C-alpha positions, 0 to 999 in steps of 0.5 A, a space after each residue: 500500500 505504501 509503495 502505491 502511495 509513493 508511486 502516485 505521489 511521484 507522478 504528481 511531483 513537478 520537475 520543471 521548477 528551479 531548486 529554491 532556497 531560503 533567501 532567493 528572490 523569485 517571480 511566481 507566475 500563478 494561474 488565477 481562474 475567475 469564472 470562465 476566464 484564466 489569467 496569469 498573475 506574477 507574485 514577486 518576492 523573497 522566499 522566507 520559508 520552505 517547509 514539508 517534503 514531497 507533495 506537501 512541500 510549501 514555499 512562503 514568499 514575502 513582498 512589500 506592496 505599498 509599504 504593507 508586507 504581503 506573504 503568500 504560502 503556495 504548495 511547490 508542486 501545485 498545478 496553479 503555478 505556471 512557472 517560477 523564475 529565479 531572479 537572484 540568489 540570496 545569502 542568508 544564515 537562517 532556515 526561516 527569515 521571519 525576522 524580515 516581518 519586523 523590518 521595512 525598506 532597506 533593512 528588509 533586503 537580503 544580500 545577493 550571492 555573487 557568481 563564482 569567479 573562474 
């Protein structure tokens, strides 16, 4: 029975998404259905938390909209995600960046990871 559940879960996992880490700045293209119409909405922000494993893996993305913090928790393997773009990688030393909730402006920025020199 457990093997059957794993087989069904493996078929639902998405492999077309980039590997996300806490501190990354991403653009999530989400499918929004309004009645009969469907459109793509872009939610752009910093990944402040990753939780779960497998199909239940979720990502929490935070952004500031007109000075107000907005967070969105989305299942990573959800069919409502059209695509995820990685804008830039961040350098952090924590697994959860909940301390960003108390900060605004430049204090809420995460350092960018520079490309390795060859």
